[in-house]
Every structure is written in C-alpha cells, then in structure tokens.
C-alpha positions as protocol buffer text, in pm:
chain_id: "A"
residue {
  index: 1
  type: MET
  ca { x: -2073 y: -607 z: -767 }
}
residue {
  index: 2
  type: GLU
  ca { x: -1972 y: -936 z: -608 }
}
residue {
  index: 3
  type: LYS
  ca { x: -2235 y: -1168 z: -496 }
}
residue {
  index: 4
  type: GLU
  ca { x: -2277 y: -1205 z: -119 }
}
residue {
  index: 5
  type: ILE
  ca { x: -2207 y: -1545 z: 8 }
}
residue {
  index: 6
  type: PRO
  ca { x: -2420 y: -1684 z: 295 }
}
residue {
  index: 7
  type: ASP
  ca { x: -2230 y: -1727 z: 630 }
}
residue {
  index: 8
  type: GLU
  ca { x: -2273 y: -2114 z: 637 }
}
residue {
  index: 9
  type: ILE
  ca { x: -2072 y: -2127 z: 318 }
}
residue {
  index: 10
  type: HIS
  ca { x: -1781 y: -1950 z: 469 }
}
residue {
  index: 11
  type: HIS
  ca { x: -1700 y: -2257 z: 669 }
}
residue {
  index: 12
  type: GLY
  ca { x: -1694 y: -2470 z: 350 }
}
residue {
  index: 13
  type: PHE
  ca { x: -1320 y: -2521 z: 384 }
}
residue {
  index: 14
  type: SER
  ca { x: -1338 y: -2671 z: 735 }
}
residue {
  index: 15
  type: ARG
  ca { x: -1091 y: -2915 z: 853 }
}
residue {
  index: 16
  type: GLU
  ca { x: -1364 y: -3175 z: 833 }
}
residue {
  index: 17
  type: PHE
  ca { x: -1447 y: -3087 z: 475 }
}
residue {
  index: 18
  type: LEU
  ca { x: -1085 y: -3109 z: 366 }
}
residue {
  index: 19
  type: ASP
  ca { x: -1018 y: -3440 z: 568 }
}
residue {
  index: 20
  type: GLU
  ca { x: -1316 y: -3599 z: 403 }
}
residue {
  index: 21
  type: HIS
  ca { x: -1217 y: -3496 z: 44 }
}
residue {
  index: 22
  type: ASN
  ca { x: -850 y: -3619 z: 120 }
}
residue {
  index: 23
  type: ALA
  ca { x: -984 y: -3956 z: 247 }
}
residue {
  index: 24
  type: ARG
  ca { x: -1201 y: -4000 z: -61 }
}
residue {
  index: 25
  type: TYR
  ca { x: -963 y: -3912 z: -342 }
}
residue {
  index: 26
  type: PRO
  ca { x: -582 y: -3879 z: -299 }
}
residue {
  index: 27
  type: ALA
  ca { x: -566 y: -4133 z: -13 }
}
residue {
  index: 28
  type: VAL
  ca { x: -760 y: -4405 z: -215 }
}
residue {
  index: 29
  type: HIS
  ca { x: -551 y: -4324 z: -529 }
}
residue {
  index: 30
  type: GLN
  ca { x: -228 y: -4344 z: -333 }
}
residue {
  index: 31
  type: ASN
  ca { x: -323 y: -4701 z: -224 }
}
residue {
  index: 32
  type: LYS
  ca { x: -401 y: -4777 z: -603 }
}
residue {
  index: 33
  type: ILE
  ca { x: -54 y: -4634 z: -710 }
}
residue {
  index: 34
  type: LYS
  ca { x: 120 y: -4916 z: -496 }
}
residue {
  index: 35
  type: GLU
  ca { x: -93 y: -5190 z: -645 }
}
residue {
  index: 36
  type: ILE
  ca { x: -38 y: -5050 z: -1012 }
}
residue {
  index: 37
  type: GLU
  ca { x: 338 y: -5028 z: -974 }
}
residue {
  index: 38
  type: ALA
  ca { x: 343 y: -5398 z: -843 }
}
residue {
  index: 39
  type: ARG
  ca { x: 157 y: -5499 z: -1157 }
}
residue {
  index: 40
  type: LEU
  ca { x: 389 y: -5284 z: -1380 }
}
residue {
  index: 41
  type: LEU
  ca { x: 672 y: -5476 z: -1258 }
}
residue {
  index: 42
  type: LYS
  ca { x: 524 y: -5802 z: -1394 }
}
residue {
  index: 43
  type: ALA
  ca { x: 365 y: -5652 z: -1719 }
}
residue {
  index: 44
  type: ASP
  ca { x: 456 y: -5839 z: -2037 }
}
residue {
  index: 45
  type: THR
  ca { x: 667 y: -5587 z: -2236 }
}
residue {
  index: 46
  type: ALA
  ca { x: 679 y: -5831 z: -2537 }
}
residue {
  index: 47
  type: MET
  ca { x: 307 y: -5777 z: -2590 }
}
residue {
  index: 48
  type: ALA
  ca { x: 324 y: -5390 z: -2625 }
}
residue {
  index: 49
  type: ASP
  ca { x: 66 y: -5254 z: -2853 }
}
residue {
  index: 50
  type: THR
  ca { x: -85 y: -4904 z: -2921 }
}
residue {
  index: 51
  type: THR
  ca { x: -445 y: -5027 z: -2941 }
}
residue {
  index: 52
  type: TYR
  ca { x: -450 y: -5231 z: -2615 }
}
residue {
  index: 53
  type: CYS
  ca { x: -201 y: -5412 z: -2391 }
}
residue {
  index: 54
  type: PRO
  ca { x: -183 y: -5461 z: -2016 }
}
residue {
  index: 55
  type: LEU
  ca { x: 121 y: -5240 z: -1993 }
}
residue {
  index: 56
  type: ARG
  ca { x: -45 y: -4950 z: -2169 }
}
residue {
  index: 57
  type: SER
  ca { x: -355 y: -4975 z: -1952 }
}
residue {
  index: 58
  type: LEU
  ca { x: -160 y: -4998 z: -1631 }
}
residue {
  index: 59
  type: LYS
  ca { x: 63 y: -4699 z: -1735 }
}
residue {
  index: 60
  type: LYS
  ca { x: -236 y: -4488 z: -1815 }
}
residue {
  index: 61
  type: GLU
  ca { x: -411 y: -4559 z: -1483 }
}
residue {
  index: 62
  type: HIS
  ca { x: -74 y: -4501 z: -1309 }
}
residue {
  index: 63
  type: THR
  ca { x: -68 y: -4156 z: -1458 }
}
residue {
  index: 64
  type: HIS
  ca { x: -428 y: -4088 z: -1357 }
}
residue {
  index: 65
  type: ALA
  ca { x: -369 y: -4187 z: -1002 }
}
residue {
  index: 66
  type: LEU
  ca { x: -33 y: -4036 z: -962 }
}
residue {
  index: 67
  type: ASN
  ca { x: -145 y: -3685 z: -1102 }
}
residue {
  index: 68
  type: SER
  ca { x: -456 y: -3722 z: -863 }
}
residue {
  index: 69
  type: VAL
  ca { x: -228 y: -3749 z: -561 }
}
residue {
  index: 70
  type: LYS
  ca { x: 13 y: -3474 z: -670 }
}
residue {
  index: 71
  type: LEU
  ca { x: -259 y: -3218 z: -770 }
}
residue {
  index: 72
  type: HIS
  ca { x: -457 y: -3277 z: -453 }
}
residue {
  index: 73
  type: LYS
  ca { x: -142 y: -3233 z: -248 }
}
residue {
  index: 74
  type: ILE
  ca { x: -80 y: -2887 z: -405 }
}
residue {
  index: 75
  type: PHE
  ca { x: -453 y: -2804 z: -377 }
}
residue {
  index: 76
  type: PHE
  ca { x: -477 y: -2876 z: -10 }
}
residue {
  index: 77
  type: ALA
  ca { x: -148 y: -2687 z: 68 }
}
residue {
  index: 78
  type: ASN
  ca { x: -257 y: -2379 z: -107 }
}
residue {
  index: 79
  type: ILE
  ca { x: -586 y: -2348 z: 91 }
}
residue {
  index: 80
  type: THR
  ca { x: -599 y: -2161 z: 423 }
}
residue {
  index: 81
  type: GLN
  ca { x: -897 y: -2176 z: 669 }
}
residue {
  index: 82
  type: GLU
  ca { x: -838 y: -1826 z: 745 }
}
residue {
  index: 83
  type: LYS
  ca { x: -916 y: -1531 z: 505 }
}
residue {
  index: 84
  type: ALA
  ca { x: -677 y: -1538 z: 209 }
}
residue {
  index: 85
  type: SER
  ca { x: -339 y: -1378 z: 261 }
}
residue {
  index: 86
  type: GLN
  ca { x: -202 y: -1122 z: 15 }
}
residue {
  index: 87
  type: PRO
  ca { x: 34 y: -1216 z: -273 }
}
residue {
  index: 88
  type: SER
  ca { x: 392 y: -1138 z: -217 }
}
residue {
  index: 89
  type: LEU
  ca { x: 534 y: -828 z: -399 }
}
residue {
  index: 90
  type: GLU
  ca { x: 719 y: -1059 z: -646 }
}
residue {
  index: 91
  type: MET
  ca { x: 389 y: -1260 z: -709 }
}
residue {
  index: 92
  type: LEU
  ca { x: 194 y: -943 z: -749 }
}
residue {
  index: 93
  type: GLY
  ca { x: 448 y: -807 z: -1002 }
}
residue {
  index: 94
  type: MET
  ca { x: 435 y: -1120 z: -1198 }
}
residue {
  index: 95
  type: LEU
  ca { x: 59 y: -1127 z: -1193 }
}
residue {
  index: 96
  type: GLU
  ca { x: 58 y: -770 z: -1317 }
}
residue {
  index: 97
  type: ARG
  ca { x: 315 y: -834 z: -1589 }
}
residue {
  index: 98
  type: ASN
  ca { x: 132 y: -1158 z: -1720 }
}
residue {
  index: 99
  type: PHE
  ca { x: -236 y: -1074 z: -1667 }
}
residue {
  index: 100
  type: GLY
  ca { x: -236 y: -682 z: -1636 }
}
residue {
  index: 101
  type: SER
  ca { x: -356 y: -700 z: -1266 }
}
residue {
  index: 102
  type: LEU
  ca { x: -441 y: -929 z: -983 }
}
residue {
  index: 103
  type: GLN
  ca { x: -809 y: -873 z: -1052 }
}
residue {
  index: 104
  type: GLU
  ca { x: -769 y: -963 z: -1428 }
}
residue {
  index: 105
  type: TRP
  ca { x: -586 y: -1280 z: -1319 }
}
residue {
  index: 106
  type: GLU
  ca { x: -870 y: -1376 z: -1082 }
}
residue {
  index: 107
  type: LYS
  ca { x: -1124 y: -1313 z: -1348 }
}
residue {
  index: 108
  type: GLN
  ca { x: -958 y: -1540 z: -1580 }
}
residue {
  index: 109
  type: PHE
  ca { x: -888 y: -1801 z: -1327 }
}
residue {
  index: 110
  type: TYR
  ca { x: -1250 y: -1786 z: -1215 }
}
residue {
  index: 111
  type: ALA
  ca { x: -1367 y: -1834 z: -1577 }
}
residue {
  index: 112
  type: LEU
  ca { x: -1152 y: -2130 z: -1626 }
}
residue {
  index: 113
  type: ALA
  ca { x: -1289 y: -2278 z: -1320 }
}
residue {
  index: 114
  type: MET
  ca { x: -1646 y: -2249 z: -1443 }
}
residue {
  index: 115
  type: CYS
  ca { x: -1558 y: -2432 z: -1779 }
}
residue {
  index: 116
  type: SER
  ca { x: -1309 y: -2693 z: -1653 }
}
residue {
  index: 117
  type: ARG
  ca { x: -1420 y: -3034 z: -1576 }
}
residue {
  index: 118
  type: GLY
  ca { x: -1137 y: -3119 z: -1346 }
}
residue {
  index: 119
  type: TRP
  ca { x: -860 y: -2885 z: -1251 }
}
residue {
  index: 120
  type: VAL
  ca { x: -753 y: -2525 z: -1275 }
}
residue {
  index: 121
  type: VAL
  ca { x: -382 y: -2443 z: -1243 }
}
residue {
  index: 122
  type: MET
  ca { x: -187 y: -2131 z: -1236 }
}
residue {
  index: 123
  type: GLY
  ca { x: 155 y: -2230 z: -1339 }
}
residue {
  index: 124
  type: PHE
  ca { x: 508 y: -2101 z: -1412 }
}
residue {
  index: 125
  type: ASP
  ca { x: 637 y: -2186 z: -1754 }
}
residue {
  index: 126
  type: LEU
  ca { x: 1014 y: -2282 z: -1703 }
}
residue {
  index: 127
  type: GLU
  ca { x: 1090 y: -2205 z: -2047 }
}
residue {
  index: 128
  type: GLU
  ca { x: 931 y: -1871 z: -2092 }
}
residue {
  index: 129
  type: GLY
  ca { x: 963 y: -1743 z: -1731 }
}
residue {
  index: 130
  type: THR
  ca { x: 596 y: -1650 z: -1731 }
}
residue {
  index: 131
  type: LEU
  ca { x: 278 y: -1725 z: -1547 }
}
residue {
  index: 132
  type: GLY
  ca { x: -34 y: -1862 z: -1701 }
}
residue {
  index: 133
  type: ASN
  ca { x: -362 y: -2019 z: -1611 }
}
residue {
  index: 134
  type: TYR
  ca { x: -440 y: -2362 z: -1745 }
}
residue {
  index: 135
  type: PHE
  ca { x: -715 y: -2623 z: -1706 }
}
residue {
  index: 136
  type: SER
  ca { x: -748 y: -2989 z: -1752 }
}
residue {
  index: 137
  type: ASP
  ca { x: -1057 y: -3198 z: -1779 }
}
residue {
  index: 138
  type: SER
  ca { x: -893 y: -3504 z: -1630 }
}
residue {
  index: 139
  type: ASN
  ca { x: -591 y: -3611 z: -1425 }
}
residue {
  index: 140
  type: MET
  ca { x: -433 y: -3726 z: -1753 }
}
residue {
  index: 141
  type: GLU
  ca { x: -395 y: -3376 z: -1898 }
}
residue {
  index: 142
  type: GLY
  ca { x: -121 y: -3107 z: -1823 }
}
residue {
  index: 143
  type: VAL
  ca { x: 144 y: -2888 z: -1982 }
}
residue {
  index: 144
  type: TRP
  ca { x: 500 y: -2993 z: -1978 }
}
residue {
  index: 145
  type: SER
  ca { x: 758 y: -2753 z: -1833 }
}
residue {
  index: 146
  type: VAL
  ca { x: 499 y: -2568 z: -1635 }
}
residue {
  index: 147
  type: LEU
  ca { x: 520 y: -2588 z: -1251 }
}
residue {
  index: 148
  type: PRO
  ca { x: 176 y: -2561 z: -1070 }
}
residue {
  index: 149
  type: LEU
  ca { x: 182 y: -2282 z: -826 }
}
residue {
  index: 150
  type: LEU
  ca { x: -196 y: -2270 z: -738 }
}
residue {
  index: 151
  type: VAL
  ca { x: -420 y: -2549 z: -789 }
}
residue {
  index: 152
  type: LEU
  ca { x: -796 y: -2578 z: -771 }
}
residue {
  index: 153
  type: ASP
  ca { x: -1000 y: -2911 z: -784 }
}
residue {
  index: 154
  type: VAL
  ca { x: -1329 y: -2831 z: -965 }
}
residue {
  index: 155
  type: TYR
  ca { x: -1443 y: -3195 z: -999 }
}
residue {
  index: 156
  type: GLU
  ca { x: -1799 y: -3229 z: -865 }
}
residue {
  index: 157
  type: HIS
  ca { x: -1680 y: -3428 z: -560 }
}
residue {
  index: 158
  type: ALA
  ca { x: -1498 y: -3119 z: -443 }
}
residue {
  index: 159
  type: TYR
  ca { x: -1796 y: -2904 z: -378 }
}
residue {
  index: 160
  type: CYS
  ca { x: -2127 y: -3065 z: -447 }
}
residue {
  index: 161
  type: SER
  ca { x: -2183 y: -3185 z: -91 }
}
residue {
  index: 162
  type: THR
  ca { x: -2112 y: -2850 z: 74 }
}
residue {
  index: 163
  type: PHE
  ca { x: -2157 y: -2568 z: -168 }
}
residue {
  index: 164
  type: PRO
  ca { x: -2484 y: -2476 z: -334 }
}
residue {
  index: 165
  type: SER
  ca { x: -2311 y: -2419 z: -675 }
}
residue {
  index: 166
  type: ARG
  ca { x: -1964 y: -2436 z: -841 }
}
residue {
  index: 167
  type: SER
  ca { x: -1961 y: -2061 z: -849 }
}
residue {
  index: 168
  type: ASP
  ca { x: -2002 y: -2033 z: -473 }
}
residue {
  index: 169
  type: TYR
  ca { x: -1740 y: -2294 z: -421 }
}
residue {
  index: 170
  type: VAL
  ca { x: -1487 y: -2099 z: -654 }
}
residue {
  index: 171
  type: ARG
  ca { x: -1558 y: -1768 z: -506 }
}
residue {
  index: 172
  type: GLU
  ca { x: -1490 y: -1911 z: -161 }
}
residue {
  index: 173
  type: PHE
  ca { x: -1173 y: -2089 z: -264 }
}
residue {
  index: 174
  type: LEU
  ca { x: -1044 y: -1750 z: -399 }
}
residue {
  index: 175
  type: ARG
  ca { x: -1107 y: -1609 z: -45 }
}
residue {
  index: 176
  type: HIS
  ca { x: -893 y: -1876 z: 114 }
}
residue {
  index: 177
  type: VAL
  ca { x: -581 y: -1880 z: -117 }
}
residue {
  index: 178
  type: ASP
  ca { x: -263 y: -1920 z: 92 }
}
residue {
  index: 179
  type: TRP
  ca { x: -73 y: -1666 z: -112 }
}
residue {
  index: 180
  type: ALA
  ca { x: 229 y: -1733 z: 126 }
}
residue {
  index: 181
  type: GLU
  ca { x: 249 y: -2090 z: -6 }
}
residue {
  index: 182
  type: VAL
  ca { x: 186 y: -1989 z: -357 }
}
residue {
  index: 183
  type: SER
  ca { x: 455 y: -1720 z: -339 }
}
residue {
  index: 184
  type: ARG
  ca { x: 694 y: -1986 z: -198 }
}
residue {
  index: 185
  type: ARG
  ca { x: 639 y: -2203 z: -482 }
}
residue {
  index: 186
  type: LEU
  ca { x: 695 y: -1904 z: -723 }
}
residue {
  index: 187
  type: ASN
  ca { x: 1044 y: -1851 z: -566 }
}
residue {
  index: 188
  type: VAL
  ca { x: 1125 y: -2217 z: -625 }
}
residue {
  index: 189
  type: ALA
  ca { x: 1013 y: -2188 z: -978 }
}
residue {
  index: 190
  type: LEU
  ca { x: 1208 y: -1857 z: -1033 }
}
residue {
  index: 191
  type: HIS
  ca { x: 1525 y: -2015 z: -888 }
}
residue {
  index: 192
  type: MET
  ca { x: 1486 y: -2313 z: -1123 }
}
residue {
  index: 193
  type: TYR
  ca { x: 1425 y: -2073 z: -1430 }
}
residue {
  index: 194
  type: LYS
  ca { x: 1728 y: -1851 z: -1348 }
}
residue {
  index: 195
  type: ASN
  ca { x: 1959 y: -2145 z: -1305 }
}
residue {
  index: 196
  type: LYS
  ca { x: 1857 y: -2349 z: -1592 }
}
C-alpha cells in the first residue's frame, strides 16, 4: 500500500519552490556557460594534454554547466503543479512494450531515483526505438543517442529544503508528471526514429 503523504508536502512543487530552484542552479550555470565559452576562445590549443591543460578543464566544466541547464529545462517543463495527467495512448503502449506496464515503469524509475546521486531520465533510444530508464550521478554522464523524455533532479538541492525525505519528493514528483509534455517529446523522438 502506498504511503500517505502529508498535505503540506503536496504543495512542494509550488511556483516559489520551482523559481528558487531555477535561480540557484540552471540560471547560475547559464551565466557560467558564457564565461567559459569566452575563455575557450582564448584557450591555448598547442598545450593540449590528457592529464591537465586549461582547454581540457574548461571543456569539462562547459559540459557540466551545459548539461545542468539542459536537464533542468526538461525537468521544469515535465512538472505540472496540478495532479499528474495521464500518458497518451502511444506513450502507454510504449511503456507496456518496454516495461510490461505503467506501474512496472514507475517502480523501476522510483528505484533509480532512490539510488542515483544526480538525475533520473526516461529516454527514447534513437537506434533501438525503445524506452529505457537511465541515471547519472553527475551532469557529466549520459547515454548517447538517447533523447530524454522525462527528467527528475535528485540532487539534494532539489528536495532537502522542502521535503522530509527523498522518497517523499520522488513520490510527489510522480504525482505531478506532465504526461502531455512527455508524450509530446515522445512524438518528436518517434518522428526522428522513423525518418532516420
């Protein structure tokens, strides 16, 4: 039986909460991207080295900041302040084909959210035409050729000031998935897959 969440937690995805989260992370990283890109233009490419060089360090931090901005953008867009909508029939069919059922997908997604240090992503594999759940412990990790459809930020900054536990946060997130947005992303991914 699902654990009951106190009423005050149901307001965890308030506009204020999301705006504060946005101001602290992707907005700050967006400014850093500009700074890093300016430095990359001046980086000495003649000093390139796999152990250490300014170009390597700048490019590594550029990827970190850029992925933070991109993943946060998807994360904010796939949350609704209302109760979660229902997956489209196409999305439901894909979830059933790839996971067995919506409930099994949710069980796996929840479990990954409990063991990841950074992000949980349900993505569409452009090579296989399938859905999968993935996680990354940092902004630097990901799976190539997989388009993110649903993104959850599980870094502590995302929940520790508002939710009593990560578990409460993840359960509440699953109650606020904007399935219309996730289904729209699936349609884009399917179009790309069919026209590759």
